[in-house]
C-alpha positions as CSV (number, residue, x, y, z in Angstrom):
1,M,82.1,85.5,92.7
2,T,78.5,84.9,93.7
3,D,76.2,87.8,94.6
4,M,76.2,89.2,98.2
5,L,75.0,92.0,100.1
6,L,77.5,94.8,100.5
7,S,76.9,94.5,104.2
8,E,78.3,91.1,104.2
9,L,81.6,92.4,103.4
10,Y,82.1,94.4,106.6
11,G,84.4,92.8,109.2
12,R,85.8,90.3,106.8
13,E,89.6,89.9,107.1
14,I,91.6,91.0,103.9
15,I,94.4,88.6,103.1
16,S,96.9,88.8,100.2
17,N,97.2,85.9,97.9
18,T,100.7,85.1,99.6
19,G,98.9,84.8,102.9
20,R,99.8,88.2,104.4
21,R,97.1,89.7,106.6
22,I,96.3,93.3,105.2
23,G,93.5,94.4,107.6
24,T,89.7,94.2,108.0
25,V,86.9,95.7,105.7
26,E,85.7,98.6,107.8
27,D,84.0,100.7,105.1
28,I,83.4,100.4,101.4
29,I,83.6,103.2,98.6
30,V,81.0,102.5,95.8
31,D,81.3,104.0,92.3
32,F,77.6,104.6,91.6
33,E,78.3,105.8,88.0
34,K,79.8,102.3,87.2
35,G,77.5,100.3,89.7
36,C,80.4,98.7,91.4
37,I,82.5,98.7,94.5
38,S,85.7,100.8,94.0
39,S,87.7,100.3,97.3
40,M,87.4,98.7,100.6
41,L,88.7,100.8,103.6
42,L,90.8,99.4,106.5
43,V,89.4,102.2,108.8
44,K,86.1,103.9,109.0
45,S,85.6,106.6,106.4
46,E,84.9,109.1,109.2
47,E,88.4,108.7,110.5
48,L,89.8,109.5,107.0
49,I,87.7,112.7,106.8
50,R,89.0,113.9,110.0
51,S,92.7,113.5,109.0
52,D,94.8,116.5,107.9
53,H,96.3,114.3,105.2
54,T,93.2,112.7,103.8
55,S,94.5,111.5,100.4
56,L,97.6,110.1,101.9
57,E,95.6,108.3,104.6
58,F,93.1,107.0,102.2
59,A,96.0,105.6,100.1
60,K,97.6,103.8,103.1
61,N,94.2,102.5,104.3
62,S,92.3,101.2,101.1
63,V,92.4,98.3,99.0
64,R,91.1,98.6,95.3
65,Y,88.4,96.1,94.7
66,E,89.8,95.3,91.3
67,R,92.5,93.4,93.3
68,V,89.9,91.1,94.8
69,K,90.5,87.5,93.6
70,S,87.9,85.7,95.9
71,V,85.5,86.4,98.7
72,D,84.5,83.8,101.2
73,E,85.1,83.7,104.9
74,T,88.0,86.1,104.0
75,V,88.8,88.5,101.1
76,I,91.9,87.4,98.9
77,V,93.5,90.1,97.2
78,S,96.5,90.1,94.9
79,G,99.6,91.8,96.2
80,D,100.9,92.3,99.8
81,T,100.2,95.8,100.6
82,A,97.0,97.9,101.2
83,V,97.4,100.1,98.1
84,K,98.9,98.9,94.9
């Protein structure tokens, strides 16, 4: 992958490598210690924080960045579900 700004990921559609639409990048979790993106969220982080079941909602509405296979007009990830 080529270098890009984090802001360029927002709004991109996330699609599995089998062609299934997973969602849209609404927010990004950055691991500042490792200096990399940890996860992409399918909802705004504020919505997760307000939830009574934050960890469950996070799991249902995030995609680990390590699953990313390519980034172009869309984000292609391995697997067919949000969390894996």
